[in-house]
C-alpha positions as CSV (number, residue, x, y, z in Angstrom):
1,X,68.2,-17.2,22.5
2,X,69.5,-20.7,22.1
3,X,68.5,-23.6,24.3
4,X,70.9,-24.8,26.9
5,X,71.1,-28.6,27.1
6,X,72.8,-30.5,29.9
7,X,75.4,-32.9,28.7
8,X,77.1,-35.6,30.8
9,X,80.8,-35.7,29.9
10,X,83.2,-37.9,31.8
11,X,81.0,-37.8,34.9
12,X,80.8,-33.9,34.8
13,X,77.5,-32.2,34.1
14,X,78.2,-29.5,31.5
15,X,76.1,-27.0,29.7
16,X,76.4,-26.9,25.9
17,X,75.0,-23.8,24.1
18,X,75.2,-22.2,20.7
19,X,76.6,-19.1,22.3
20,X,79.8,-21.0,23.2
21,X,80.7,-20.8,19.5
22,X,80.6,-17.1,19.7
23,X,82.1,-16.6,23.2
24,X,85.1,-18.9,22.7
25,X,86.6,-16.8,19.8
26,X,86.1,-13.6,21.8
27,X,87.9,-15.0,24.8
28,X,90.7,-16.3,22.5
29,X,91.1,-12.9,21.0
30,X,91.2,-11.3,24.4
31,X,94.0,-13.6,25.5
32,X,96.0,-13.1,22.3
33,X,95.6,-9.3,22.6
34,X,96.8,-9.4,26.2
35,X,99.9,-11.4,25.2
36,X,101.0,-9.7,22.0
37,X,104.0,-7.4,21.7
38,X,103.4,-3.7,21.4
39,X,103.4,-2.5,17.8
40,X,106.7,-1.2,16.5
41,X,106.9,2.5,15.6
42,X,106.9,1.6,11.9
43,X,103.6,-0.3,12.4
44,X,102.2,2.5,14.4
45,X,103.1,5.0,11.6
46,X,101.6,2.8,8.9
47,X,98.4,2.7,11.0
48,X,98.4,6.5,11.4
49,X,98.8,6.9,7.6
50,X,95.9,4.6,7.0
51,X,93.8,6.5,9.5
52,X,94.8,9.7,7.7
53,X,93.7,8.3,4.3
54,X,90.3,7.3,5.8
55,X,89.9,10.8,7.4
56,X,90.6,12.5,4.1
57,X,88.1,10.3,2.3
58,X,85.5,11.2,5.0
59,X,86.6,14.9,5.0
60,X,87.1,14.5,8.8
61,X,89.0,17.7,9.6
62,X,88.9,17.0,13.4
63,X,90.7,13.6,12.9
64,X,93.4,15.1,10.7
65,X,93.9,18.1,13.1
66,X,94.5,15.6,15.9
67,X,97.3,14.1,13.9
68,X,99.2,17.4,13.6
69,X,101.3,18.6,16.5
70,X,100.7,22.1,18.0
71,X,104.4,22.6,17.4
72,X,104.0,22.0,13.6
73,X,106.1,24.1,11.2
74,X,107.2,23.6,7.6
75,X,109.8,25.3,5.3
76,X,107.1,27.7,4.0
77,X,106.3,28.9,7.6
78,X,102.9,27.2,7.9
79,X,101.8,26.3,11.4
80,X,99.0,23.9,12.5
81,X,96.3,26.5,12.0
82,X,97.6,27.3,8.4
83,X,97.6,23.5,7.6
84,X,94.0,23.2,8.9
85,X,93.0,26.2,6.6
86,X,94.7,24.5,3.6
87,X,92.9,21.2,4.3
88,X,89.5,23.0,4.7
89,X,90.0,24.8,1.4
90,X,91.0,21.6,-0.4
91,X,87.9,19.8,1.0
92,X,85.7,22.7,-0.2
93,X,87.1,22.6,-3.7
94,X,86.8,18.9,-4.2
95,X,83.5,17.0,-3.9
96,X,85.3,13.7,-3.1
97,X,88.9,13.0,-2.3
98,X,90.6,9.6,-2.4
99,X,94.2,8.9,-1.5
100,X,96.5,6.1,-2.7
101,X,99.7,6.1,-0.8
102,X,103.0,4.3,-0.9
103,X,105.2,4.4,2.2
104,X,108.8,4.3,0.9
105,X,110.8,4.4,4.1
106,X,110.4,5.0,7.8
107,X,113.5,6.1,9.7
108,X,113.3,5.9,13.4
109,X,115.6,8.4,15.1
110,X,114.8,7.4,18.6
111,X,111.8,6.3,20.7
112,X,110.0,9.6,20.2
113,X,111.0,10.9,16.7
114,X,110.9,9.4,13.2
115,X,110.8,10.5,9.6
116,X,108.8,8.8,6.8
117,X,108.8,9.2,3.0
118,X,105.3,8.9,1.5
119,X,104.0,9.2,-2.0
120,X,100.4,10.2,-2.3
121,X,98.0,10.3,-5.3
122,X,94.9,12.4,-4.8
123,X,91.9,11.7,-7.0
124,X,88.2,12.0,-7.0
125,X,87.8,8.2,-7.5
126,X,88.9,5.3,-5.3
127,X,92.2,3.7,-6.4
128,X,93.1,0.1,-5.7
129,X,96.4,-0.1,-7.5
130,X,99.2,2.0,-8.9
131,X,98.4,0.8,-12.4
132,X,95.0,2.5,-12.2
133,X,96.7,5.9,-11.9
134,X,97.7,5.8,-15.5
135,X,94.1,6.3,-16.6
136,X,93.1,8.8,-14.0
137,X,93.7,12.5,-13.5
138,X,95.5,12.6,-10.1
139,X,97.6,15.0,-8.1
140,X,100.8,13.2,-7.3
141,X,103.0,14.3,-4.3
142,X,106.0,13.2,-2.4
143,X,105.8,14.0,1.3
144,X,108.5,13.8,3.9
145,X,106.8,13.7,7.3
146,X,108.6,14.2,10.6
147,X,106.7,12.7,13.5
148,X,107.1,13.1,17.3
149,X,105.4,11.0,19.9
150,X,103.3,13.3,22.0
151,X,101.0,11.9,24.8
152,X,101.3,8.4,23.4
153,X,100.4,9.4,19.8
154,X,102.5,10.0,16.8
155,X,101.9,13.5,15.5
156,X,103.4,15.4,12.5
157,X,105.7,18.1,13.6
158,X,107.1,19.0,10.2
159,X,106.2,18.2,6.6
160,X,107.9,18.9,3.3
161,X,106.3,18.1,-0.1
162,X,106.9,18.4,-3.8
163,X,105.3,17.0,-6.9
164,X,105.9,13.3,-7.7
165,X,105.9,11.3,-10.9
166,X,103.8,8.3,-11.9
167,X,107.0,6.2,-11.8
168,X,107.3,6.8,-8.1
169,X,104.2,4.7,-7.5
170,X,105.1,1.8,-9.6
């Protein structure tokens, strides 16, 4: 605990303490957060994709499951339960999974629906840049995700995927 020392400043008795250096930035951040504009749907989706990458790296099925709508369906007839089974199987088969993603576009249809095109490289090693992919064995995919805003959260309602090429990441 730091000592509080009275200081006379322009006739006012004030307290100076070391904690003020910590408290001031916290208060500033609070006011800035209270005044900032809400994130755009594009920024929210980019955050969601980053959270999905982290959930995959941690093999957090619950977090990934929460990102998928109960109304999910895809062209192969998979529903949310089937997607969860596929993810569990993939997690069991792979000791570690790391994603490297490139978001190519985010098309906002309206306030509650959008589509995004994402390229994802899946490897057993962390990837920091697309150039590293050339020397690694990676599964490369192109995803089209369709999101809907449900209860204030963007959730995947449909997904389509196909193999991608290394050139897609560069």
